C-alpha positions in Angstrom: -47.8 15.4 -58.0 -48.9 19.1 -57.9 -45.9 20.0 -55.7 -43.6 18.2 -58.1 -45.0 20.1 -61.1 -44.7 23.4 -59.2 -41.0 22.6 -58.3 -40.3 21.8 -62.0 -41.6 25.2 -63.0 -39.3 27.1 -60.6 -36.5 28.7 -62.5 -34.8 32.0 -63.1 -32.3 33.4 -65.6 -28.9 34.6 -64.3 -28.1 38.0 -65.6 -25.8 39.7 -63.1 -22.5 39.2 -64.8 -20.0 37.3 -66.9 -16.6 35.8 -66.4 -14.0 35.2 -69.1 -10.4 34.2 -69.6 -9.6 37.8 -70.4 -10.9 39.1 -67.0 -9.7 36.2 -64.9 -6.7 36.6 -62.6 -3.8 34.3 -63.5 -3.6 33.3 -59.8 -6.8 31.6 -58.5 -6.1 33.0 -54.9 -6.2 36.5 -56.3 -9.4 35.7 -58.2 -10.9 34.3 -55.0 -9.9 37.5 -53.1 -11.5 39.7 -55.7 -14.8 37.8 -55.6 -14.7 37.6 -51.8 -14.3 41.3 -51.5 -17.3 41.8 -53.8 -19.5 39.4 -51.7 -18.6 41.2 -48.6 -19.8 44.4 -50.1 -23.0 42.7 -51.1 -24.0 42.4 -47.4 -25.0 38.7 -47.5 -26.2 37.1 -44.3 -23.2 34.8 -44.0 -20.7 35.7 -46.7 -18.0 33.4 -45.1 -20.3 30.3 -45.2 -19.1 27.3 -47.3 -19.9 23.6 -47.7 -17.2 21.2 -46.6 -17.4 17.8 -48.2 -15.3 15.0 -46.7 -15.5 11.2 -47.0 -14.5 8.1 -45.1 -11.5 5.9 -46.3 -14.2 3.8 -48.1 -15.5 6.9 -50.0 -18.7 7.5 -48.1 -19.3 11.3 -48.3 -20.8 13.8 -46.0 -21.2 17.6 -46.2 -22.0 20.4 -43.8 -21.9 24.2 -43.7 -18.9 25.9 -42.0 -17.5 29.4 -41.7 -14.2 30.4 -43.3 -11.9 32.0 -40.8 -8.7 32.7 -42.9 -7.3 32.3 -46.4 -4.1 33.1 -48.2 -1.9 31.3 -50.7 -1.2 28.5 -48.2 -5.0 27.6 -48.2 -8.4 28.0 -46.6 -8.7 27.7 -42.7 -11.6 26.6 -40.6 -12.0 25.3 -37.0 -13.8 22.4 -35.4 -13.7 19.5 -33.0 -11.1 16.9 -34.0 -13.5 14.2 -32.6 -16.4 15.3 -34.7 -17.5 13.3 -37.7 -15.7 15.5 -40.1 -12.6 15.4 -37.9 -12.6 11.6 -38.0 -13.2 11.6 -41.8 -10.3 14.0 -42.4 -8.0 11.8 -40.3 -9.0 8.8 -42.4 -9.0 10.6 -45.8 -7.5 14.1 -46.1 -8.9 14.6 -49.6 -11.8 17.1 -49.4 -13.7 19.8 -51.3 -15.2 23.2 -50.3 -18.0 25.0 -52.0 -19.0 28.7 -51.8 -22.4 29.7 -53.2 -23.3 33.4 -53.3 -26.8 33.7 -54.8 -26.8 37.5 -54.7 -24.0 37.6 -57.2 -25.1 34.4 -59.0 -21.7 32.8 -58.3 -20.1 29.7 -56.9 -16.6 28.6 -56.3 -15.5 24.9 -56.0 -12.1 24.2 -54.4 -10.6 20.7 -54.1 -7.5 19.6 -52.3 -6.0 18.0 -49.2 -6.6 19.0 -45.6 -3.9 19.3 -42.8 -4.1 20.5 -39.2 -2.7 23.9 -38.5 -0.4 24.4 -35.4 -1.6 24.4 -31.9 -0.2 28.0 -31.5 -2.3 29.2 -34.5 -5.4 27.4 -33.1 -5.0 29.0 -29.7 -4.5 32.5 -31.2 -7.8 32.2 -32.9 -9.6 30.5 -30.0 -8.7 33.3 -27.7 -10.5 35.8 -30.0 -13.9 33.9 -29.5 -16.6 35.2 -27.1 -16.4 33.7 -23.6 -19.6 31.7 -23.9 -18.5 30.2 -27.3 -15.3 29.0 -25.7 -17.2 27.3 -22.9 -19.5 25.7 -25.6 -16.5 24.3 -27.3 -15.5 22.5 -24.1 -19.0 21.4 -23.4 -19.9 20.0 -26.8 -19.0 16.4 -27.6 -19.6 17.2 -31.3 -21.5 14.7 -33.5 -22.1 12.4 -30.4 -25.7 11.6 -29.3 -27.1 14.1 -26.8 -30.0 13.0 -24.5 -31.3 16.5 -23.9 -30.5 20.2 -24.5 -30.6 20.6 -20.7 -27.6 18.3 -20.4 -25.6 20.5 -22.8 -26.5 23.7 -20.9 -25.6 22.0 -17.6 -22.2 21.0 -19.0 -21.6 24.6 -20.1 -22.4 25.8 -16.6 -19.9 23.3 -15.2 -17.2 24.7 -17.4 -18.2 28.2 -16.5 -17.5 27.3 -12.9 -14.2 25.7 -13.9 -13.0 28.6 -16.1 -14.6 31.8 -14.7 -12.2 34.1 -16.6 -9.6 32.5 -18.8 -10.7 29.6 -21.0 -7.8 27.4 -22.4 -7.8 25.8 -25.8 -9.4 22.3 -25.6 -7.0 19.5 -26.7 -9.4 18.1 -29.2 -10.3 21.3 -31.0 -8.4 23.4 -33.5 -7.9 24.5 -37.1 -7.6 22.7 -40.4 -6.2 24.1 -43.7 -7.4 23.0 -47.1 -4.5 23.2 -49.5 -6.0 23.5 -53.0 -5.0 21.8 -56.2 -8.2 22.7 -58.2 -10.4 25.8 -58.3 -13.5 26.3 -60.3 -15.2 29.7 -60.6 -18.8 29.6 -61.8 -20.7 32.7 -63.0 -24.4 32.2 -63.8 -25.4 33.3 -67.3 -28.6 33.5 -69.4 -30.2 30.4 -70.7 -28.0 28.2 -68.4 -25.0 29.0 -70.6 -23.0 29.6 -67.5 -19.2 30.6 -67.4 -17.0 28.0 -65.7 -13.3 28.5 -65.5 -11.2 25.8 -63.8 -7.6 26.4 -62.5 -5.2 23.4 -62.3 -1.6 23.2 -61.6 0.7 21.9 -64.3 4.0 19.9 -63.7 5.9 23.2 -63.3 3.6 24.4 -60.6 1.9 27.0 -62.7 -1.9 27.5 -62.7 -3.5 26.7 -66.0 -7.0 28.0 -66.8 -9.5 25.9 -68.7 -13.0 26.8 -69.7 -15.6 24.0 -69.1 -18.9 23.4 -70.6 -21.8 24.6 -68.4 
């Protein structure tokens, strides 16, 4: 009970900034780029970290933290094992959401849309930029499957090290996905929980329309 009461009393006011229709970019990708450049300058531990939420075809959701590897007006790219839980859920249901939370700037960005695989050529281009041991780990990990011991994983890495002593090819079950947005929401913390929330939606003409939401 004491712990619950102490948690209930944990709060802070957000005072670092504001966000309005007057300052918002007309294009949400440009607005994301602006905020992303500011978070890079803030020297956060993992500025590219985001939460990816997927769900099964029956609507059972799951979330996990990933790292953003590329973004442009085509969408937001990340890489993973196609046989992982998220890979299987994306195959069943391509509708997904990603969430960035940057506490130093008291901001978050929610993005919703559909996910599609990027090309094998694009995936291989990124894969070859990874450190040697990370490439081996990609081959060794049967992501999301039960693992009897850490020693087994290390042994599998060693086996692939012997198989690929120099050049490590792209695994057939690993590569990139792109989330193609249809909704953005930019959130700026404000005093007294009267936060600024601006949502971008595409209209029938393909133009982004900005709507302010209640906090």
